[in-house]
C-alpha positions in Angstrom: 5.6 20.3 25.9 4.6 21.3 22.3 3.6 18.3 19.6 6.9 18.4 17.1 5.6 17.0 13.6 9.4 15.7 12.4 7.4 13.5 9.7 8.1 15.2 6.4 12.2 15.9 7.7 12.1 11.9 8.4 10.6 11.4 4.5 12.7 13.6 3.2 16.2 11.6 5.0 14.1 8.5 3.9 13.6 9.5 0.4 17.2 11.2 0.2 18.5 7.2 1.1 16.6 5.5 -1.3 17.7 7.9 -4.1 21.4 7.0 -2.9 20.9 3.5 -3.4 19.2 3.6 -6.7 21.7 5.9 -7.9 24.4 2.9 -6.4 22.3 0.6 -7.8 21.1 -0.1 -11.0 19.3 -3.7 -10.8 17.3 -2.0 -7.9 16.6 1.1 -10.2 15.3 -0.8 -12.7 13.3 -3.0 -10.2 11.8 0.3 -9.0 11.2 1.5 -11.9 9.4 -1.6 -13.1 7.5 -1.1 -9.9 6.1 2.5 -10.4 5.0 1.2 -13.9 2.8 -1.2 -13.1 1.7 0.6 -10.2 0.3 3.8 -12.5 -1.1 1.1 -15.0 -3.2 -0.3 -12.1 -3.9 3.3 -10.7 -5.5 4.6 -14.6 -7.1 1.1 -14.7 -9.1 2.1 -11.4 -9.3 6.2 -12.5 -11.0 4.5 -15.6 -13.2 2.2 -14.2 -14.4 4.8 -11.4 -14.7 7.8 -14.2 -17.1 5.1 -16.2 -18.7 5.1 -13.2 -18.5 0.9 -13.5 -18.6 -1.0 -10.4 -16.3 -3.9 -10.0 -18.9 -6.4 -10.4 -20.1 -4.6 -13.5 -16.3 -5.1 -14.9 -16.5 -8.9 -13.8 -19.7 -9.1 -16.1 -17.7 -7.6 -18.6 -15.2 -9.4 -18.8 -15.7 -12.7 -16.8 -13.2 -12.0 -14.3 -13.6 -12.5 -10.7 -14.4 -9.9 -8.4 -10.8 -10.6 -6.6 -9.1 -10.7 -9.4 -10.5 -7.3 -11.0 -9.6 -6.1 -6.7 -5.8 -7.5 -7.3 -5.4 -5.6 -11.1 -6.5 -2.2 -8.9 -5.0 -2.6 -5.7 -2.2 -6.1 -4.8 1.1 -4.9 -5.9 2.5 -8.3 -4.7 0.7 -10.5 -7.2 1.2 -9.2 -11.1 -1.9 -9.5 -13.2 -1.5 -11.2 -16.6 -1.1 -9.5 -19.5 -4.6 -11.2 -21.2 -6.4 -9.9 -17.6 -4.8 -6.7 -18.4 -6.4 -6.5 -21.7 -10.0 -7.7 -20.8 -10.3 -5.2 -17.7 -9.0 -2.4 -20.6 -11.4 -3.6 -22.9 -14.1 -3.7 -21.0 -13.7 0.0 -20.5 -12.9 1.0 -23.7 -9.5 0.9 -24.1 -6.8 -0.8 -25.3 -2.8 -1.3 -23.9 -0.4 0.2 -26.4 3.0 0.7 -25.7 4.9 4.5 -26.2 8.0 5.6 -25.7 9.6 6.6 -21.7 10.4 10.5 -21.7 14.1 9.5 -20.7 15.1 7.8 -23.3 18.2 8.4 -25.3 
């Protein structure tokens, strides 16, 4: 019997189900958007660090943050980093945190 990969079909069904839940529940949609924004910021910080060819140890030396804190900023979605730590991290890379309007503003 040949192997049938149903992964894409299952993922599409789950994505559709999630979209239906988010459409019916504004609070869930807002929480999901906030989570996505946090993940995007974490990813962008990590990419900026790598672009500058800095290690986490070098960021630690520049900021005084612990290596564990730096790792959590980049990867751990269970713990939100403090604003102060995000500013230190971004500053060590030569960046600053700014506000920008969302694309979907009314």
